[in-house]
N, C-alpha and C positions, 0 to 999 in steps of 0.2 A: 693283808689289810687288817687294821686293828678293829676291835669291837666297836669303838666309837665311830670309826669311819663306816662300818657296816650299818650301824644304827642310823647315821646321817643318810646313807644311800636309801635305806628302807623308808625313812620319813620323806625323802624327796620323791620316791616312787609313789608313795601314798598320796602325796600332795599333787602329783601330776596326773590326775584323772584316774586314780586307783588302778594303776597298771594297765592302761589302755593298750600299750604295746604288748602283744602276745606272741607265743611261738607260732600260732596259726598264720600270722603275717609273714614270718620267715618261711614257713612251709609253702605258702602260696607263691611267693616270689621265686623260690627255687624250682617248684614244679613247673611254672609257666616258662621260665628261662630254658630249662633243659628239655621240656616238651617241644619247644620251638626248634631247638637244635636237633633233637631226635628225629623230627619229621624230615630233616634234610639229609639223613644218612644215605639214602639211595641216590638222590640228585647230586650230592657232593661227590660220590664215587665217579659218577658220569662226568661231571665238570672237571674233576681232577685229571681224568684220563684225557679229555679233550684239550685241556689247557697245557698239560705236560705229557704229550705222547711219548717223549723220550725221557728216560730216567724218572719215571713217575714216582717210584718209592723214595728216591733220593730227595726230590723236591717236596714230597709230602712230609718227610722227616725234617727237612730244613724249616718248612713253614711252622710246623708244630713245635720244633725245637726252639726257634726264635721266640715264639709266643710263651712257651714254658719258662725260658730263661728270663725274659722280661718280667713275667709275673713273679718269679722268685726274687728279682731285684727290687720290685716296687711294693710287694706285699707288706714288709715291715713299716715302710714310710706311710702307706695309706692307713695301716692299722693305727699307727701313732697319731696321725692327723685326725682320724675319726674319734680318738679319745678327747680331742680338744674341740673340734667343730661339730661333733655329733655323728651318729651312724647314718641317719636318713640321707643326708646330702651325698655321702660317699656310696651308699647303697644305690642311689639313683645314678650316680656316675658309673659305677661298675656294671650295673645292668645295661645301661645305655651303650657303653663301649663294647661290652661282650656281644650284644645283639646287633650292633651297627653294621657288621659285614653281611648280614643275612640278605637284604634286598639286592646287594651287589652281585649275588650269585647269577642273576639273570641280566643285570645291567652291564656288568663288565667283570668277567672271571678274574682277570689280572688284578683289578682293584680289590676284588673279593679276597684273594689270597694275601695281597699286600696288607689289607686292613686286618685280616686275621692275625698276621704276624705282629703288627704294631699294637693291636688291641691288648696284647699281653701286658702292657704297662698298667692298664686299668682293669683287666679281666680277672679280678680276684674276689668275685662275689662271695665265695664261701668264707673267706677270711672275715669279711664284714658281717656276714650272716651269723657266724659263730660268736663274734663279739656282741652282736645284737641279742642273741639268745642268752649270753652270759650276763648281760645287763638286767634282764627281766626274770631270771630264775635264781633260786638258791642253789648252793653247791650240791645238795643232795638230789635236786631235781635235774641237774644239768646233763648227766649222762643219759637219762631218758629223753630229754629234749633233743640232744644231739642225735640220738638214735632215730628219733622221729624225722628229723631233717634229712639224715642220710638215707633212711628208708624211702622218703619222698623222692629223693634224687633217683634211686634205683627204680622206683615205680614209674617215674616219668619216662625213663629209657626202656622200660619193658613194653610200654604201649605205643609210644610215638613212632618208632621205626616201622612197625607193621602198618600203622595208619598211613605214614608217608609213602611206603612202598605201594599200597593199594591205590592211593590217590594218583601216584605217578603213573601206574599202569593204566588206570582208567581215563585220566584227564590230562596227563603230562606233567613235567617238572615245574612248569610255570605256575600252575595252581598250587603246588606244594610250597613253593617259595612264597607265594602270596599269603597262604594260610599261616606259614611260619612268621612272616612279617607282621601280620595282624596280631598274632599271639604275643610277639615281642613288644609291639606297641602297647598292647593291653597290660603287659607286665610293667612297662615303664610308667604307664598311667596309674596303675595300682600303687606303685611305690610313691608317686607324686601326690596322689589325692587321698589315698587310704592309709598307707603305712604311717603310724605315728613315730615320733622320735623316742628312742629307748633311753637316751641319756637326758635327765632333767636339765633345765636351763641353769639352775644354780650350780650343778655339778660341773657343767661345761665352763661356766664363767670362772670358777675358781681354778680351772686348769690353765687359764691364760697366763697365770703367773709362773708356770713351769715350762720354759722353752724346751723344744724337742732337741735332744742331743743327737750327735751322729751315731752314737752307740745304739740308740733306739732304732734308727732308720737303717743301720748297717745290716744287710742280709747275711753277711758272713760272721757276724758277732757270735752267734750261737755255735757256729761250726768251729770257731777257734777254741771253744771250751771243751771240745770232744776229747782231746788227748789228755786231759787233766785227771781222769779217773778211768781205771781199767774196765770196770763194769760198763760205764757209759760208753766207752770206746767200743767194746764188743757189741753192744746193742746197736750203736750207730752204724758200725761196719755191716752188721746183719741187715739193717734197714736199707742201706745203700745198695748192697749186692742183690737184694731181693726185689727192691722197688725199681731199680734201673731197667731190668728187662720188662717189668710190668708196664712201666710208662711207655717204653718203646712199642710193646705189643699193642697197647690200647690205641696208639696213634695210627697203626698200619694194618691191624689184623683184618678188619672188614674189607679193606682194599685187597689184601692178600687172598681172602676167601673168594672174592669176585674174579680176580685176574688169574690166579694160579690154580685154585681148586674148582673153579667154574661154578660157584654158587650163584643162583639167581637172586635178584633183589628180594623176592618173597622169602627165599630160604635164609638170607642174611637176617631179615627182620625176625623170622621165627627163631633163629639161633640166638639173637640178642635177647628175645623174650624168655627163651628157655634158661639161658645162663643167668639172666637177671632174677627170675623167680627162684631158681635153685640157690643163688647167692643170698637172697633175702632169707630163705629158710636156713641156710648154713650159718649166717651171722646172727640169727635170732634164736633158733632152736638148738642146733648142734653145738654152737659156740658156748652157750651157757652151760650145757651139760658137760662138755669137755673141760671147761674151766673148773667145774666143781669136782670132777672125777680124777683127771690126770694132772691138773695144775697149769699155771701160766706157761712155764718154760716148755713142758712137753706138748702143749697145744701149739706153741710157736713152731717147734720141731715138726709136728705133724702137718701143719699148714705148709711149711717149706717143702716137706716131702711130696705133698700133693702138687705144689707148684713145679717142682723138679720133674715129676712124672708128666705133668701137663705140657710143659715146654718141650720136653724130649719128644712127646707124641706129636705135637704140632710140627716139630722140625723134620721128623721122618715120615709123617703121614702125607699121603698123596691122594687119598680118596675121600669123598664127602663124609662117608660113615665114620671115618677115623676122626674127623673134626667134631662131629656130633658127640662121639664118645669122649673125646678129650675135653669137650665143653663141660661135661658133668664133673670131671676132675677139676676144671678151672673154677667151678662154683665152690667146691670145697676148699680150694686154695685161698679163697677170699677171706678166710678166718685169720690169715697170718698177721695182717697189720693191726686189727683190733686186739689180737692176743699180745702183740708186741707193745702196744700202747698200755694195755693192762699191766704187763710186766714192768714197764717203766714206772707206772703209777705206784706199784707195790714195792719197787726197788728204791725209788728216791724218797728222801725224807719229806715231811710235810711242807717245809719251807722252800723246797726246791722243785716242786711240781711244775711250775710254769716254765722254769729254765730247762728242765729235762724234756718236757713235751715240746718246747720251742726248738730244741735241737733236732728232734725227730721230724717235726714239720718242716724245718729248714732244709734238711737233707732230702725229704720227699720233693720239695719245691725245686731243688737243684736237679734231681733226677727227671722231673717233668721237662726240663730243658735239654738234658744230655741224652735221655733215653730215645726220644723220637729221632734225633739227629744221628745217633749211633746206629739205630736199626736201618734208617734210610741209607747210610753209608755202607753197611754190610750188604744190603740188597744190591747196591750199586757194584760193590767189589765182586760179587758172585754172579753178576749179569742176570739177575732175576728181574726181567722187564716184560713189557707188553710184547716186545719183539719175539720173545720166546714162544708166544702162543700163536704166531702167524702160521698159515697153512704150509708155506714152504719150509722144508726141513723139519716138519713137525715131529716125525718119529724119532729123529736124532735127539731133538730137544727133550722129548718125553723120556727117552732112555737116560739122558743126562740128569734130568730133574728127579728121576725115580730114586737116585741115591740119597740126595739131601735136598728136598724141595724147599725147605725153609731154613737157610743157614743162620739168620739172626736168632731164631728160636733155640737152636742148639747152643749158640753163644750164651743166650739167657739161661739155659739149663746149666751150663758150666758155672755161671755167676751164682746161681742159686745153690749149686753144690758147695761152693766155697762158703756161701752164707750159712748153710746147714752145718758145716764143719766149725765155723766161728761160733754159731749159736750154742753148740754143745758145751762150750767153755763158759757160758754166761752163768754166774752163780744163781741158783734157784733159792734165793732167800731175800728177806727184806734188809735193806742196807741203811737202817736208821742211824747206825753209828759210823758208816763209811765216810771216808774223807773225800766226799764229792766236792766239786768246785763251788764255792760260795759266790753268788752274784755280787758285783760291786754295788755301792750305794746308788750309783746312777742307774745301773741295770735294775736294781730292786725298785727304784721309783718308777722306771719305765714300765715294769711289769705289775705295778700295784693294782692297776685297773684291769689289765689284760691277762694276768696270770690265770684267772678263773676260766678264761676262754680255752686255754690249752690243758689246764689241770683236770685230773679226774678224781672223783671221790675215792678215798682209800678206806672207807669204813667197811665195805662189804666186798667179798671176793668176786661176786657176780656183777659188780658195777664196772662196766667196760667202756673205755673210750671208743667212740665210733670211728669207722673208717672215714678219715677226713678227705673226701673226694676233692680232686682238683677241678676247676672250672674250665680247663682247657678242652675245648671241643673243636 
């Protein structure tokens, strides 16, 4: 964006209520949405078992896989349209469709899971939220603002599952669903009545003269640029191989703890809280120290090493204490993607930040669709189902499961091992003069407003792109 354009944007912001749109609005929206979903952690496991008593893991993977893949396909189009019609209307739409399935958990479980799958078309709240934050912050403020939004997401999931488990044990699942529905409605009302528009009217009106091209809305556009530069290719392959098992694990791990490891709902809530708190500490305290002491690339390698150890432990672990111990390692592995984003930020030249980060985000979106489906399919292949926990033949099943209780996690460990080997060859230097792919004029125009959303400041080594969490829940 030129200096004249920046001045115009700043003057428009000043004229539109002196920056009435704040990061606080984005933080409240994210907290309420994911707090509502976090409450449903325990009831959702019960409903999933009752709705799909056969092939539970497979159906869980398919539901989340369809949602993730639809989100990947729709996110670029929704982002491009929000540049023209404003953030608020699309923020209202994404929050509404993300929360719409909640009351159907008690009304009709089949409709509940069907709506979760279809809601992926609009369930891209984080994409719009980060664009909203980019509109109202300067580049040097953006990393801190993104970090605040990501920390709020983690904080909501630290507290809400424990509260939901307590309410479920004391008063039943119906009350939990009711409370989650009320919070979701409050979030929608907050967006409608309180959240101001972040794009000024003049800025949006001038955008009507620039029709949206297919290249802007094409979710595979950024992926096609991956092979044009060796360094970018190595980074993207690393992200794909490391985030694919992470996405699959996120969709099925709590169900795995309940069905296979015999965790109680209270234990699952406590596990989520522990890992969440340790992850926040790892991404705020340890990450900044590691980035300054051992550098970007070595921090990525260390994070991948923790992830490899964690997944292998999950795969072979058969006792609850093993899961608790592996959870501490999982918290440390959460430094991987912020470190990768920082590596991209310091590797790409200043005029290619949006394109480079867009590639990483696109690959993560694709993994959000493939990972859950892949994990569900592997569980299905190895016959890890509720049937295995029935009384009859229990000893035989226990003996069989003692060898490899969690096959998908071992697959994930193998994928991360390859990611670690690939990451070793990533050049640990700034590629200001490298021949990275230049975006076309159409792409440059498409990213003129949105590049700041994905770009990270390159002035300081400790400015780190936050973990762009997906809204698939």
